[in-house]
py3Dmol code that shows the C-alpha trace and the ligand (Angstrom):
import py3Dmol

protein = """\
ATOM      1  CA  SER A   1      -7.213  19.296  10.732  1.00  0.00           C
ATOM      2  CA  GLN A   2      -6.585  20.415   7.167  1.00  0.00           C
ATOM      3  CA  TYR A   3      -8.543  17.371   5.925  1.00  0.00           C
ATOM      4  CA  GLU A   4     -12.198  16.369   5.811  1.00  0.00           C
ATOM      5  CA  TYR A   5     -11.996  12.716   4.749  1.00  0.00           C
ATOM      6  CA  ILE A   6      -8.738  11.502   6.269  1.00  0.00           C
ATOM      7  CA  LEU A   7      -6.829  11.777   9.551  1.00  0.00           C
ATOM      8  CA  THR A   8      -3.071  11.962   9.807  1.00  0.00           C
ATOM      9  CA  SER A   9      -0.800  11.363  12.777  1.00  0.00           C
ATOM     10  CA  ARG A  10       2.752  10.470  13.757  1.00  0.00           C
ATOM     11  CA  PRO A  11       2.377   7.400  16.032  1.00  0.00           C
ATOM     12  CA  ALA A  12       6.103   6.611  16.299  1.00  0.00           C
ATOM     13  CA  ASP A  13       9.479   8.057  15.435  1.00  0.00           C
ATOM     14  CA  GLY A  14       9.855   8.145  11.651  1.00  0.00           C
ATOM     15  CA  VAL A  15       6.342   6.787  11.081  1.00  0.00           C
ATOM     16  CA  ALA A  16       3.286   8.517   9.599  1.00  0.00           C
ATOM     17  CA  LEU A  17      -0.231   7.099   9.877  1.00  0.00           C
ATOM     18  CA  ILE A  18      -3.018   7.971   7.437  1.00  0.00           C
ATOM     19  CA  THR A  19      -6.547   6.929   8.410  1.00  0.00           C
ATOM     20  CA  LEU A  20      -9.365   7.011   5.859  1.00  0.00           C
ATOM     21  CA  ASN A  21     -12.217   8.681   7.678  1.00  0.00           C
ATOM     22  CA  ARG A  22     -15.496   8.711   5.800  1.00  0.00           C
ATOM     23  CA  PRO A  23     -17.406   6.363   8.113  1.00  0.00           C
ATOM     24  CA  LYS A  24     -20.921   7.039   6.799  1.00  0.00           C
ATOM     25  CA  ALA A  25     -19.963   5.655   3.386  1.00  0.00           C
ATOM     26  CA  LEU A  26     -17.636   2.888   4.644  1.00  0.00           C
ATOM     27  CA  ASN A  27     -14.714   4.933   3.319  1.00  0.00           C
ATOM     28  CA  ALA A  28     -15.994   4.865  -0.267  1.00  0.00           C
ATOM     29  CA  LEU A  29     -13.244   6.530  -2.262  1.00  0.00           C
ATOM     30  CA  CYS A  30     -14.771   9.718  -3.617  1.00  0.00           C
ATOM     31  CA  THR A  31     -12.605  12.177  -5.565  1.00  0.00           C
ATOM     32  CA  PRO A  32     -12.132  14.667  -2.704  1.00  0.00           C
ATOM     33  CA  LEU A  33     -11.035  11.804  -0.422  1.00  0.00           C
ATOM     34  CA  PHE A  34      -8.480  10.691  -2.975  1.00  0.00           C
ATOM     35  CA  ASP A  35      -7.236  14.237  -3.484  1.00  0.00           C
ATOM     36  CA  GLU A  36      -6.650  14.516   0.257  1.00  0.00           C
ATOM     37  CA  LEU A  37      -5.002  11.105   0.417  1.00  0.00           C
ATOM     38  CA  ASN A  38      -2.657  12.020  -2.439  1.00  0.00           C
ATOM     39  CA  LYS A  39      -1.771  15.316  -0.775  1.00  0.00           C
ATOM     40  CA  ALA A  40      -0.964  13.583   2.526  1.00  0.00           C
ATOM     41  CA  LEU A  41       1.041  10.852   0.780  1.00  0.00           C
ATOM     42  CA  SER A  42       3.081  13.379  -1.237  1.00  0.00           C
ATOM     43  CA  ASP A  43       3.741  15.522   1.826  1.00  0.00           C
ATOM     44  CA  PHE A  44       4.915  12.551   3.906  1.00  0.00           C
ATOM     45  CA  ASP A  45       6.992  11.198   1.022  1.00  0.00           C
ATOM     46  CA  ALA A  46       8.774  14.555   0.816  1.00  0.00           C
ATOM     47  CA  ASP A  47       9.236  14.892   4.592  1.00  0.00           C
ATOM     48  CA  ASP A  48      12.689  13.687   5.707  1.00  0.00           C
ATOM     49  CA  SER A  49      11.454  12.948   9.213  1.00  0.00           C
ATOM     50  CA  VAL A  50       9.077  10.291   7.804  1.00  0.00           C
ATOM     51  CA  ARG A  51      10.688   7.013   6.787  1.00  0.00           C
ATOM     52  CA  ALA A  52       7.679   4.677   6.604  1.00  0.00           C
ATOM     53  CA  MET A  53       3.906   5.050   6.383  1.00  0.00           C
ATOM     54  CA  VAL A  54       0.842   3.112   7.458  1.00  0.00           C
ATOM     55  CA  LEU A  55      -2.514   3.387   5.701  1.00  0.00           C
ATOM     56  CA  THR A  56      -5.672   2.212   7.451  1.00  0.00           C
ATOM     57  CA  GLY A  57      -9.451   2.671   7.489  1.00  0.00           C
ATOM     58  CA  SER A  58     -11.935   1.833  10.217  1.00  0.00           C
ATOM     59  CA  ASP A  59     -12.625  -1.401  12.059  1.00  0.00           C
ATOM     60  CA  ARG A  60     -15.623  -2.000   9.754  1.00  0.00           C
ATOM     61  CA  ALA A  61     -14.109  -0.884   6.462  1.00  0.00           C
ATOM     62  CA  PHE A  62     -10.683  -0.229   5.052  1.00  0.00           C
ATOM     63  CA  ALA A  63     -12.564   1.085   1.997  1.00  0.00           C
ATOM     64  CA  ALA A  64     -15.728  -0.247   0.314  1.00  0.00           C
ATOM     65  CA  GLY A  65     -14.535   0.794  -3.136  1.00  0.00           C
ATOM     66  CA  ALA A  66     -14.799   3.715  -5.470  1.00  0.00           C
ATOM     67  CA  ASP A  67     -17.803   5.913  -4.745  1.00  0.00           C
ATOM     68  CA  ILE A  68     -20.576   4.308  -6.792  1.00  0.00           C
ATOM     69  CA  LYS A  69     -22.904   7.269  -6.289  1.00  0.00           C
ATOM     70  CA  GLU A  70     -20.266   9.591  -7.727  1.00  0.00           C
ATOM     71  CA  MET A  71     -19.544   7.278 -10.682  1.00  0.00           C
ATOM     72  CA  LYS A  72     -22.985   6.156 -11.729  1.00  0.00           C
ATOM     73  CA  ASP A  73     -23.874   8.996 -14.136  1.00  0.00           C
ATOM     74  CA  LYS A  74     -20.466   9.491 -15.679  1.00  0.00           C
ATOM     75  CA  GLU A  75     -20.097   9.188 -19.459  1.00  0.00           C
ATOM     76  CA  TYR A  76     -17.298   7.725 -21.539  1.00  0.00           C
ATOM     77  CA  ALA A  77     -16.043  11.032 -22.969  1.00  0.00           C
ATOM     78  CA  GLU A  78     -15.827  12.500 -19.490  1.00  0.00           C
ATOM     79  CA  VAL A  79     -13.948   9.619 -17.859  1.00  0.00           C
ATOM     80  CA  TYR A  80     -11.599   9.196 -20.831  1.00  0.00           C
ATOM     81  CA  LYS A  81     -10.808  12.870 -21.362  1.00  0.00           C
ATOM     82  CA  GLY A  82     -10.630  13.497 -17.622  1.00  0.00           C
ATOM     83  CA  LYS A  83      -8.308  10.504 -17.074  1.00  0.00           C
ATOM     84  CA  PHE A  84     -10.682   9.205 -14.404  1.00  0.00           C
ATOM     85  CA  LEU A  85      -8.745   7.182 -11.790  1.00  0.00           C
ATOM     86  CA  GLU A  86      -5.320   8.087 -13.153  1.00  0.00           C
ATOM     87  CA  SER A  87      -4.423  10.054 -10.029  1.00  0.00           C
ATOM     88  CA  TRP A  88      -5.073   6.919  -7.951  1.00  0.00           C
ATOM     89  CA  THR A  89      -1.705   5.521  -8.958  1.00  0.00           C
ATOM     90  CA  LEU A  90       0.280   8.228  -7.155  1.00  0.00           C
ATOM     91  CA  LEU A  91       0.595   5.840  -4.228  1.00  0.00           C
ATOM     92  CA  SER A  92       2.538   3.347  -6.326  1.00  0.00           C
ATOM     93  CA  SER A  93       5.165   5.988  -7.159  1.00  0.00           C
ATOM     94  CA  LEU A  94       6.141   6.735  -3.543  1.00  0.00           C
ATOM     95  CA  ARG A  95       9.782   6.210  -2.543  1.00  0.00           C
ATOM     96  CA  LYS A  96       8.967   5.324   1.037  1.00  0.00           C
ATOM     97  CA  PRO A  97       7.414   2.049   2.151  1.00  0.00           C
ATOM     98  CA  ILE A  98       3.717   2.033   2.932  1.00  0.00           C
ATOM     99  CA  ILE A  99       1.965  -0.682   4.920  1.00  0.00           C
ATOM    100  CA  ALA A 100      -1.784  -1.256   4.553  1.00  0.00           C
ATOM    101  CA  ALA A 101      -3.455  -2.171   7.863  1.00  0.00           C
ATOM    102  CA  VAL A 102      -6.710  -3.715   6.641  1.00  0.00           C
ATOM    103  CA  SER A 103      -9.748  -4.425   8.780  1.00  0.00           C
ATOM    104  CA  GLY A 104     -13.282  -5.024   7.498  1.00  0.00           C
ATOM    105  CA  TYR A 105     -14.235  -4.395   3.880  1.00  0.00           C
ATOM    106  CA  ALA A 106     -11.520  -3.878   1.286  1.00  0.00           C
ATOM    107  CA  LEU A 107     -13.655  -4.105  -1.824  1.00  0.00           C
ATOM    108  CA  GLY A 108     -13.183  -2.950  -5.400  1.00  0.00           C
ATOM    109  CA  GLY A 109     -11.040   0.176  -5.349  1.00  0.00           C
ATOM    110  CA  GLY A 110     -10.451  -0.491  -1.625  1.00  0.00           C
ATOM    111  CA  CYS A 111      -8.852  -3.848  -2.420  1.00  0.00           C
ATOM    112  CA  GLU A 112      -6.860  -2.182  -5.210  1.00  0.00           C
ATOM    113  CA  LEU A 113      -5.701   0.546  -2.832  1.00  0.00           C
ATOM    114  CA  ALA A 114      -4.377  -2.120  -0.450  1.00  0.00           C
ATOM    115  CA  LEU A 115      -2.692  -3.883  -3.394  1.00  0.00           C
ATOM    116  CA  MET A 116      -0.839  -0.673  -4.283  1.00  0.00           C
ATOM    117  CA  CYS A 117       0.742  -0.639  -0.810  1.00  0.00           C
ATOM    118  CA  ASP A 118       4.046  -2.440  -0.239  1.00  0.00           C
ATOM    119  CA  ILE A 119       2.959  -4.733   2.582  1.00  0.00           C
ATOM    120  CA  ILE A 120      -0.552  -5.749   3.667  1.00  0.00           C
ATOM    121  CA  LEU A 121      -1.405  -6.745   7.227  1.00  0.00           C
ATOM    122  CA  ALA A 122      -4.996  -7.861   7.781  1.00  0.00           C
ATOM    123  CA  SER A 123      -7.249  -8.505  10.751  1.00  0.00           C
ATOM    124  CA  PRO A 124      -9.222 -11.789  10.740  1.00  0.00           C
ATOM    125  CA  THR A 125     -12.309  -9.684   9.958  1.00  0.00           C
ATOM    126  CA  ALA A 126     -10.881  -8.340   6.711  1.00  0.00           C
ATOM    127  CA  VAL A 127     -13.043  -9.047   3.649  1.00  0.00           C
ATOM    128  CA  PHE A 128     -11.422  -8.555   0.280  1.00  0.00           C
ATOM    129  CA  GLY A 129     -13.018  -8.664  -3.140  1.00  0.00           C
ATOM    130  CA  GLN A 130     -13.352  -7.237  -6.612  1.00  0.00           C
ATOM    131  CA  PRO A 131     -17.160  -7.025  -6.872  1.00  0.00           C
ATOM    132  CA  GLU A 132     -17.192  -4.657  -9.856  1.00  0.00           C
ATOM    133  CA  ILE A 133     -18.737  -7.335 -12.088  1.00  0.00           C
ATOM    134  CA  ASN A 134     -21.871  -7.054  -9.929  1.00  0.00           C
ATOM    135  CA  ILE A 135     -22.333  -3.428 -10.972  1.00  0.00           C
ATOM    136  CA  GLY A 136     -21.619  -3.975 -14.649  1.00  0.00           C
ATOM    137  CA  VAL A 137     -17.951  -3.048 -14.837  1.00  0.00           C
ATOM    138  CA  ILE A 138     -14.536  -4.525 -14.059  1.00  0.00           C
ATOM    139  CA  PRO A 139     -11.718  -3.461 -11.704  1.00  0.00           C
ATOM    140  CA  GLY A 140     -10.117  -0.240 -12.906  1.00  0.00           C
ATOM    141  CA  GLY A 141      -7.471   0.479 -10.292  1.00  0.00           C
ATOM    142  CA  GLY A 142      -5.081  -2.340 -11.165  1.00  0.00           C
ATOM    143  CA  GLY A 143      -7.025  -5.215  -9.584  1.00  0.00           C
ATOM    144  CA  THR A 144      -6.914  -7.618 -12.533  1.00  0.00           C
ATOM    145  CA  GLN A 145      -3.193  -7.015 -13.062  1.00  0.00           C
ATOM    146  CA  ARG A 146      -1.853  -6.875  -9.520  1.00  0.00           C
ATOM    147  CA  LEU A 147      -3.974  -9.785  -8.289  1.00  0.00           C
ATOM    148  CA  ALA A 148      -2.943 -11.951 -11.236  1.00  0.00           C
ATOM    149  CA  ARG A 149       0.730 -11.359 -10.454  1.00  0.00           C
ATOM    150  CA  VAL A 150       0.298 -12.209  -6.787  1.00  0.00           C
ATOM    151  CA  ILE A 151      -2.318 -14.976  -6.621  1.00  0.00           C
ATOM    152  CA  GLY A 152      -2.267 -16.339 -10.174  1.00  0.00           C
ATOM    153  CA  LYS A 153      -4.597 -16.396 -13.158  1.00  0.00           C
ATOM    154  CA  SER A 154      -7.204 -18.948 -12.132  1.00  0.00           C
ATOM    155  CA  ARG A 155      -8.002 -17.336  -8.770  1.00  0.00           C
ATOM    156  CA  THR A 156      -7.939 -13.831 -10.228  1.00  0.00           C
ATOM    157  CA  MET A 157     -10.242 -14.898 -13.031  1.00  0.00           C
ATOM    158  CA  GLU A 158     -12.635 -16.509 -10.549  1.00  0.00           C
ATOM    159  CA  LEU A 159     -12.708 -13.425  -8.326  1.00  0.00           C
ATOM    160  CA  THR A 160     -13.045 -10.972 -11.209  1.00  0.00           C
ATOM    161  CA  LEU A 161     -15.780 -12.874 -13.016  1.00  0.00           C
ATOM    162  CA  THR A 162     -17.865 -14.028 -10.041  1.00  0.00           C
ATOM    163  CA  GLY A 163     -17.311 -10.962  -7.875  1.00  0.00           C
ATOM    164  CA  ARG A 164     -17.195 -13.111  -4.756  1.00  0.00           C
ATOM    165  CA  ASN A 165     -15.478 -11.815  -1.656  1.00  0.00           C
ATOM    166  CA  PHE A 166     -12.537 -13.592  -0.075  1.00  0.00           C
ATOM    167  CA  SER A 167     -11.409 -13.803   3.533  1.00  0.00           C
ATOM    168  CA  ALA A 168      -8.274 -12.751   5.366  1.00  0.00           C
ATOM    169  CA  ALA A 169      -7.442 -16.446   5.766  1.00  0.00           C
ATOM    170  CA  GLU A 170      -7.623 -17.012   1.991  1.00  0.00           C
ATOM    171  CA  ALA A 171      -5.610 -13.865   1.365  1.00  0.00           C
ATOM    172  CA  ALA A 172      -2.913 -15.165   3.729  1.00  0.00           C
ATOM    173  CA  VAL A 173      -2.746 -18.625   2.147  1.00  0.00           C
ATOM    174  CA  TRP A 174      -2.477 -17.016  -1.300  1.00  0.00           C
ATOM    175  CA  GLY A 175       0.336 -14.719  -0.201  1.00  0.00           C
ATOM    176  CA  LEU A 176      -1.672 -11.548  -0.752  1.00  0.00           C
ATOM    177  CA  VAL A 177      -1.226 -10.431   2.856  1.00  0.00           C
ATOM    178  CA  SER A 178       1.972 -10.995   4.763  1.00  0.00           C
ATOM    179  CA  ARG A 179       0.233 -11.687   8.058  1.00  0.00           C
ATOM    180  CA  VAL A 180      -3.179 -11.904   9.720  1.00  0.00           C
ATOM    181  CA  VAL A 181      -3.179 -10.273  13.149  1.00  0.00           C
ATOM    182  CA  GLY A 182      -6.159  -9.901  15.409  1.00  0.00           C
ATOM    183  CA  PRO A 183      -8.614  -9.727  16.858  1.00  0.00           C
ATOM    184  CA  GLY A 184      -9.458  -6.334  15.400  1.00  0.00           C
ATOM    185  CA  GLN A 185      -8.245  -3.177  13.764  1.00  0.00           C
ATOM    186  CA  GLY A 186      -6.429  -1.941  16.891  1.00  0.00           C
ATOM    187  CA  GLU A 187      -3.999  -4.836  16.816  1.00  0.00           C
ATOM    188  CA  VAL A 188      -3.433  -4.568  13.051  1.00  0.00           C
ATOM    189  CA  ILE A 189      -2.564  -0.888  13.398  1.00  0.00           C
ATOM    190  CA  THR A 190      -0.268  -1.606  16.359  1.00  0.00           C
ATOM    191  CA  GLN A 191       1.596  -4.277  14.437  1.00  0.00           C
ATOM    192  CA  ALA A 192       1.734  -2.199  11.259  1.00  0.00           C
ATOM    193  CA  VAL A 193       3.171   0.742  13.207  1.00  0.00           C
ATOM    194  CA  ASP A 194       5.686  -1.586  14.904  1.00  0.00           C
ATOM    195  CA  MET A 195       6.741  -2.924  11.514  1.00  0.00           C
ATOM    196  CA  ALA A 196       6.966   0.614  10.113  1.00  0.00           C
ATOM    197  CA  SER A 197       9.113   1.604  13.129  1.00  0.00           C
ATOM    198  CA  ILE A 198      11.539  -1.207  12.402  1.00  0.00           C
ATOM    199  CA  ILE A 199      11.770  -0.086   8.764  1.00  0.00           C
ATOM    200  CA  ALA A 200      12.198   3.527   9.909  1.00  0.00           C
ATOM    201  CA  SER A 201      15.155   2.456  12.068  1.00  0.00           C
ATOM    202  CA  LYS A 202      17.122   1.295   8.989  1.00  0.00           C
ATOM    203  CA  SER A 203      19.098   3.345   6.505  1.00  0.00           C
ATOM    204  CA  ALA A 204      16.464   5.220   4.472  1.00  0.00           C
ATOM    205  CA  ILE A 205      18.617   4.983   1.369  1.00  0.00           C
ATOM    206  CA  ALA A 206      18.950   1.194   1.644  1.00  0.00           C
ATOM    207  CA  VAL A 207      15.215   0.893   2.337  1.00  0.00           C
ATOM    208  CA  GLN A 208      14.439   2.899  -0.785  1.00  0.00           C
ATOM    209  CA  ALA A 209      16.726   0.650  -2.824  1.00  0.00           C
ATOM    210  CA  GLY A 210      15.174  -2.492  -1.359  1.00  0.00           C
ATOM    211  CA  LYS A 211      11.685  -1.316  -2.239  1.00  0.00           C
ATOM    212  CA  GLU A 212      12.732  -0.384  -5.744  1.00  0.00           C
ATOM    213  CA  ALA A 213      14.412  -3.733  -6.316  1.00  0.00           C
ATOM    214  CA  VAL A 214      11.462  -5.822  -5.102  1.00  0.00           C
ATOM    215  CA  ASN A 215       9.084  -3.802  -7.276  1.00  0.00           C
ATOM    216  CA  VAL A 216      11.173  -4.544 -10.363  1.00  0.00           C
ATOM    217  CA  ALA A 217      10.413  -8.247  -9.799  1.00  0.00           C
ATOM    218  CA  TYR A 218       6.869  -7.473 -10.927  1.00  0.00           C
ATOM    219  CA  GLU A 219       7.859  -5.538 -14.006  1.00  0.00           C
ATOM    220  CA  SER A 220      10.719  -7.369 -15.676  1.00  0.00           C
ATOM    221  CA  THR A 221      12.157 -10.716 -16.664  1.00  0.00           C
ATOM    222  CA  LEU A 222      14.196 -12.568 -14.034  1.00  0.00           C
ATOM    223  CA  ASN A 223      17.454 -11.701 -15.797  1.00  0.00           C
ATOM    224  CA  GLU A 224      16.647  -8.010 -16.031  1.00  0.00           C
ATOM    225  CA  GLY A 225      15.546  -8.028 -12.407  1.00  0.00           C
ATOM    226  CA  LEU A 226      18.715  -9.751 -11.229  1.00  0.00           C
ATOM    227  CA  ARG A 227      20.860  -7.284 -13.133  1.00  0.00           C
ATOM    228  CA  PHE A 228      18.875  -4.356 -11.738  1.00  0.00           C
ATOM    229  CA  GLU A 229      19.260  -5.692  -8.198  1.00  0.00           C
ATOM    230  CA  ARG A 230      23.003  -6.192  -8.580  1.00  0.00           C
ATOM    231  CA  ARG A 231      23.522  -2.694  -9.996  1.00  0.00           C
ATOM    232  CA  LEU A 232      21.503  -1.166  -7.185  1.00  0.00           C
ATOM    233  CA  PHE A 233      23.491  -3.252  -4.686  1.00  0.00           C
ATOM    234  CA  HIS A 234      26.740  -1.975  -6.236  1.00  0.00           C
ATOM    235  CA  SER A 235      25.478   1.603  -6.035  1.00  0.00           C
ATOM    236  CA  LEU A 236      24.985   1.351  -2.276  1.00  0.00           C
ATOM    237  CA  PHE A 237      28.778   1.167  -1.920  1.00  0.00           C
ATOM    238  CA  ALA A 238      28.699   4.866  -2.765  1.00  0.00           C
ATOM    239  CA  THR A 239      26.726   5.616   0.412  1.00  0.00           C
ATOM    240  CA  LYS A 240      27.897   6.615   3.880  1.00  0.00           C
ATOM    241  CA  ASP A 241      25.374   4.206   5.373  1.00  0.00           C
ATOM    242  CA  GLN A 242      27.100   1.208   3.751  1.00  0.00           C
ATOM    243  CA  LYS A 243      30.418   2.259   5.318  1.00  0.00           C
ATOM    244  CA  GLU A 244      28.760   2.923   8.666  1.00  0.00           C
ATOM    245  CA  GLY A 245      26.669  -0.270   8.663  1.00  0.00           C
ATOM    246  CA  MET A 246      29.573  -2.567   7.906  1.00  0.00           C
ATOM    247  CA  ALA A 247      31.959  -0.720  10.246  1.00  0.00           C
ATOM    248  CA  ALA A 248      29.410  -0.950  13.063  1.00  0.00           C
ATOM    249  CA  PHE A 249      29.102  -4.706  12.542  1.00  0.00           C
ATOM    250  CA  VAL A 250      32.871  -5.202  12.728  1.00  0.00           C
ATOM    251  CA  GLU A 251      33.154  -2.909  15.770  1.00  0.00           C
ATOM    252  CA  LYS A 252      30.256  -4.748  17.465  1.00  0.00           C
ATOM    253  CA  ARG A 253      28.158  -1.597  17.961  1.00  0.00           C
ATOM    254  CA  ALA A 254      24.851  -0.225  16.715  1.00  0.00           C
ATOM    255  CA  PRO A 255      25.003   1.688  13.420  1.00  0.00           C
ATOM    256  CA  ASN A 256      24.367   5.403  13.395  1.00  0.00           C
ATOM    257  CA  TRP A 257      22.629   6.034  10.072  1.00  0.00           C
ATOM    258  CA  THR A 258      22.884   9.391   8.361  1.00  0.00           C
ATOM    259  CA  HIS A 259      20.541   8.288   5.562  1.00  0.00           C
ATOM    260  CA  SER A 260      23.081   9.385   3.025  1.00  0.00           C
TER     261      SER A 260
END
"""
ligand_1 = """\
55
LIG
C -20.731 4.638 -2.358
C -21.058 3.261 -0.567
C -20.159 2.321 -1.096
C -19.531 2.628 -2.342
C -20.885 1.561 0.755
N -21.483 2.743 0.589
N -20.087 1.271 -0.256
N -21.324 4.400 -1.205
N -19.856 3.791 -2.931
N -18.632 1.804 -2.903
C -22.446 3.415 1.477
C -23.836 2.826 1.351
O -24.491 3.386 0.237
C -24.456 3.237 2.652
O -24.834 4.603 2.631
C -23.296 3.139 3.624
O -22.108 3.178 2.822
C -23.291 1.835 4.403
O -23.367 0.765 3.478
P -24.448 -0.391 3.566
O -24.530 -0.994 2.213
O -25.716 0.083 4.184
O -23.727 -1.380 4.594
P -23.835 -2.968 4.650
O -25.240 -3.412 4.431
O -23.136 -3.356 5.910
O -22.993 -3.499 3.398
C -21.609 -3.227 3.298
C -21.125 -3.546 1.874
C -21.966 -2.773 0.846
C -21.200 -5.056 1.607
C -19.625 -3.120 1.793
O -22.010 -1.408 1.235
C -21.463 -2.847 -0.548
O -21.661 -3.853 -1.241
N -20.821 -1.786 -1.023
C -20.362 -1.659 -2.385
C -19.117 -2.497 -2.597
C -18.648 -2.404 -4.040
O -19.358 -2.792 -4.984
N -17.417 -1.875 -4.235
C -16.865 -1.733 -5.529
C -17.213 -0.417 -6.085
S -16.687 -0.225 -7.722
P -26.376 5.071 2.492
O -26.288 6.537 2.700
O -26.764 4.686 1.111
O -27.106 4.328 3.555
C -15.105 0.127 -7.583
C -14.455 0.346 -8.876
C -13.049 0.689 -8.686
O -14.510 0.209 -6.572
C -12.487 1.054 -9.952
C -11.215 1.710 -9.955
C -10.498 1.987 -8.751
"""
view = py3Dmol.view(width=600, height=400)
view.addModel(protein, "pdb")
view.setStyle({"model": 0}, {"cartoon": {"style": "trace"}})
view.addModel(ligand_1, "xyz")
view.setStyle({"model": 1}, {"stick": {}})
view.zoomTo()
view.show()
């Protein structure tokens, strides 16, 4: 493989799977791991034969956070000038949907990595948390912002300031994960790949628009979001897949997408 810290595969038609693979450190997110992850994500995002992605870790850990050993001696000037962590956000600029299949620890930067994905599926063993307060810092990969938007201020404040972990069951009740599937990582990956396959079977151009529209809900007022959605909806009438999809419905046959 071209990678040291991740594994990549193509488990189903149109689907790419990225597995974080640094077991000795519970997939702690060191810089070389993130560089590899970003390379794989960019390559799959640019590859027309990939229409959805799944990101997973191991049964024991999705990722136990940023690499504390790598961070501990850093100084302010270095992290500020070097834009420490800025490259982590590449994932949130992908066009294609990415599903996090979380089992075991998703802590700190690991929780934030899952939050940057479009959909989270978790095994009952998943343990989420933003424990940064315990090591004298705060979340730096979007945790305070993305959690607050999804689970509200009071819960986010509690988690950020106490550093306590939370369970898959809590994450499901709060709407942070779309589904808990078990018993272990195997089943979460299977279901994530199945879901990715369904997405990959749709018109890629409509999927891209759907993802873009939902994401605007987190970044705009309701009125701006509604206008954005309507404009994007209008724009799909310029695609071949809209003609094909609606014709196929009327002709009672399956659509044959050209993704154009
Ligand atoms: C570096 C880590 C690590 C981490 C685990 N390891 N987490 N190394 N950075 N975040 C390493 C341990 O040092 C150890 O290696 C090996 O993984 C196994 O971990 P153990 O602690 O022995 O396992 P266990 O007792 O089962 O405890 C699991 C754990 C614990 C509860 C997940 O490892 C833990 O608390 N980890 C840190 C979690 C955390 O604070 N994450 C937030 C990081 S800050 P050795 O070789 O030492 O035995 C962060 C900031 C993000 O993420 C900011 C921006 C994105």
